[in-house]
Phi, psi and omega in degrees: 000145181289125179293151178292131182237015179269183179292139179245086179249205185301314184297318180293319179293322178296320176300316178300315181293323180290325184272315182273002177204211179239036178087173181206166178292156177306322181295318180293322178297317179299321176299316181295323182299334181283349184278331189090161189298311184293315181290326178294317177298317179298317183295318184285332177285316185279336176077173182284159177294329180223132179238093186298321181295320178297319179295319179296315180291327178297328183293341180249007183302311182298321179296317181295310182291333179293342178289336183071012183257122184295326179293329176292322178290319176301316180298319179298317180292319179294323176297322176301312181299321184282333191243330186292147182276330178278078189294325181297323178302318180289318182292319181291326175299322177294322175299312182295327178299323176283328180290311178262051191305122181221136185243136176295340182296331176260319181298318174062026177223093182306321180297320178297320179295321177297317179297320179297315179297327176298326175302317181294322178291316187280327188244355188300329181269359181266201179293134179299327180300320179293316180298315180298320179303313184281324178296323180297331178265000186288128182303322178298318179292319179302315179289316183304318182253022167063028179286350174298335180261007184270105185223158179307129181088342180221062185292139173256127189269358190301310183293317180301319181296312182288329175305315181281313187286317191248338187256329189226322192241324185087159183300146176088359184247022178199169180245168175298326178296318178302319180296313181299317181290320179294324178301321178297326180294334181263008176296142180084000176273090190241194180235136175224121180052050176063023175228159175301138178218128176264119178261103180299325182296327184261006181266138178276109184268002185285174182293139177229159180230106184236120177052038176086001179254131186243136177161181178282063192290143172250181183300319179297323177297317180297317177300316180297317181297319178298317181293335180280348180289135180303329182288343182298314181297320179293322179297311178295321179302312181299315182294320179292320178294322178295329181277319188258343190235293182201157188290332183230076178294147179285166177301319179296320178298314181298315181296321182295316180285330174299321177298322178296314180300313180295318182296335179252019175053043176061024174280118190291316182303302179301326179291317180290332176300320177293316182298314185289346177256016185262159175298319180305313183296315186280348176272002188253021184298134178075014185273346185242146172273130179295138171291164177306318179296316178297318181301312183287310186292321178298318178300319180293314183292320181293321186273348184077017180280180177247141182263125170275090190289346175274310183295327186287346185296325176296321177295316180298319179298316180295330178279351173107011180226098179261104183304139182072010177215060175301156190293332181195187184295342180272358180076197179278132181297327173079184178050237188295339179292345179288339187246118168212183185303315183290314184289330176296317177298324178293324177295318179297317179297317179297321180300325181293338184261001180263128178273146179236091178300321181264141178224175177116171185298325181293326176295317178299315181295322180294325183274318189258348180085007177200155176289159180289147173283173183303316181293321179294319178302316181295316181294318181292322180297328181265007185283334181058233181291350180262022184301316182301314180297317180297317180292315184284358173271349176291129184308320183294342177294343181259003181249157178231000000 
């Protein structure tokens, strides 16, 4: 991919923070702007040596999950997004949550959902093969896609189908026969005492033929075969570009980033480091509509406010993004689907409840990607206690 060769000032650094994280204070953005595009991308991918907020929140993880309350787990995750310094880890975990979309409404085990999200936090920046390996064994995923009922002689095709269609290859790059054969490979991948359990007795050990590979294949073999398909890199490339860059990347854009993914053996951190320092990334400012979570958390981080992570959940739900409960196996459609008559009113209502300790032109630039115009300056200056609502009513406040 072509490296970015334009000026890397405040606006470019703010764009990096909004896309590779959930925004930052004007002071932090100014620090990043002094690094230059390549070093800034490296810093945001690798994260700080010490993340005090992450350590503090980690210390209460067992207590939070021990409540068995999904809203408590949602609040813990939202606090991570609002407070942790390694922002890419948090942002990428949200991407994987949509990619491997799993809902507590069916899983019905909040602790399992927390554990699954922890996989995204802990492994999201590493090799995709490792993440896929653990997600395939994840109890929440096994239940979500009915692999508990997948046994020799009675194969359930749900996980095999979504593995190919939504996780690795995309529609049109496999056959119905591939799904049927792959489903047999995942027979016996069940749950025992809330953990993954392989039942040899219920596993189909016979010969299978998946994507042109023949043998007594198991689930790990099927995952490996899927990752070896040339279309896998292009599929992942498109989804990552749609999340981090623009809603409709061109074929050339997809192919270029797919080459990066293949060249780095699907290691997400090194691959994203290249993307965030590219011309493509920096030419895409304002191309994406912020999701409800991005809208709220970015406003909090830019302004230096505090997030009431329990109270805000009703607002997020009304705006269309209920954490740990994506609408279906395809996750949230994103971009323009976030904005309609009902959700816009919900965004306006949420804006009225957000406090903005910091004010001024730099806050506007950090949030919106540009300084305020004369009319906006006048309106914001006269907003008083309604500053947050006035600022968050600017259209660019909803764009990334």
